[in-house]
C-alpha positions as CSV (number, residue, x, y, z in Angstrom):
1,M,58.9,28.5,-48.7
2,W,57.8,25.6,-46.1
3,F,57.8,27.9,-42.4
4,L,57.5,31.3,-42.3
5,L,60.5,33.1,-40.8
6,K,60.2,35.5,-38.3
7,D,63.4,36.0,-36.8
8,K,67.1,35.1,-38.3
9,Y,68.6,33.7,-34.8
10,V,66.1,31.7,-34.5
11,F,67.0,29.8,-37.8
12,G,70.5,30.7,-37.2
13,M,70.5,28.7,-33.9
14,A,68.1,26.0,-36.0
15,L,70.5,25.6,-38.4
16,I,72.9,25.3,-36.3
17,R,71.5,22.6,-34.8
18,V,70.3,20.6,-37.4
19,I,74.0,20.0,-38.6
20,S,75.2,19.6,-35.0
21,G,73.1,15.8,-34.8
22,C,73.8,15.6,-38.5
23,I,77.5,14.9,-36.9
24,E,76.7,13.3,-34.6
25,I,74.6,10.6,-36.8
26,T,77.1,10.6,-38.8
27,A,79.8,9.5,-36.1
28,A,77.4,7.2,-34.8
29,L,77.2,6.0,-38.3
30,L,81.1,5.5,-38.7
31,M,81.4,4.3,-35.8
32,L,78.9,0.7,-36.3
33,Y,80.4,0.8,-39.6
34,F,84.7,0.7,-37.8
35,N,83.3,-1.8,-35.0
36,R,86.1,-1.0,-33.3
37,V,85.8,0.1,-30.1
38,E,89.0,2.4,-30.5
39,T,87.7,4.3,-34.3
40,A,84.4,4.8,-31.9
41,L,86.4,6.4,-28.8
42,K,88.4,8.1,-31.4
43,I,85.5,9.9,-32.8
44,N,83.5,10.2,-29.4
45,G,86.8,12.7,-29.0
46,V,85.6,14.3,-31.9
47,L,82.5,15.4,-30.3
48,A,83.7,16.1,-27.0
49,F,86.0,18.6,-28.8
50,L,82.9,20.2,-31.3
51,G,79.3,19.7,-28.9
52,P,80.6,22.5,-26.7
53,T,81.8,25.0,-29.7
54,F,78.5,24.3,-31.2
55,L,76.8,25.1,-27.7
56,F,78.8,28.6,-27.3
57,I,77.8,29.3,-31.1
58,V,74.2,28.7,-30.9
59,M,74.4,30.8,-27.1
60,G,76.5,33.2,-29.0
61,L,73.5,33.6,-31.8
62,G,70.7,33.5,-28.6
63,L,72.8,36.4,-26.7
64,L,73.1,38.7,-30.6
65,G,69.2,38.0,-30.7
66,L,68.7,39.5,-27.2
67,A,71.0,42.6,-27.4
68,G,68.8,45.4,-27.3
69,K,65.3,43.5,-26.1
70,V,66.4,42.6,-22.8
71,P,67.9,44.8,-20.0
72,I,71.4,44.3,-19.5
73,S,71.1,43.2,-15.7
74,K,69.1,40.3,-17.1
75,M,71.1,39.5,-20.2
76,L,74.6,39.7,-17.2
77,I,72.4,37.0,-15.9
78,V,72.4,34.9,-18.7
79,I,76.0,34.9,-19.8
80,V,76.8,34.5,-15.8
81,G,74.4,31.3,-16.1
82,V,75.8,29.8,-19.0
83,G,79.6,29.8,-17.1
84,L,77.9,28.2,-14.5
85,I,76.9,25.6,-17.2
86,F,81.0,25.6,-18.5
87,Y,81.9,25.9,-15.2
88,G,80.0,23.4,-13.6
89,V,80.8,20.9,-16.0
90,S,84.4,20.5,-16.3
91,K,87.5,18.9,-15.1
92,G,89.5,19.6,-12.4
């Protein structure tokens, strides 16, 4: 094995980010292939949906990995921080 797997949560988080990156690269190549602004905007719309989904999944895995290792008060601070990120970037 090319690396020593120490934490399954970190591996899962990294794997999901690799998948996310592959989707982003594929989307960019599709935009170039179709070479139309309308199609590129549709592809970008799909990415706008997938990005936060991957963020939630990776953040959830990270929080699961921290469960039991970090005091509950600090876990709540992390969760509130994530909530503030989404509140800050939301429209409206």
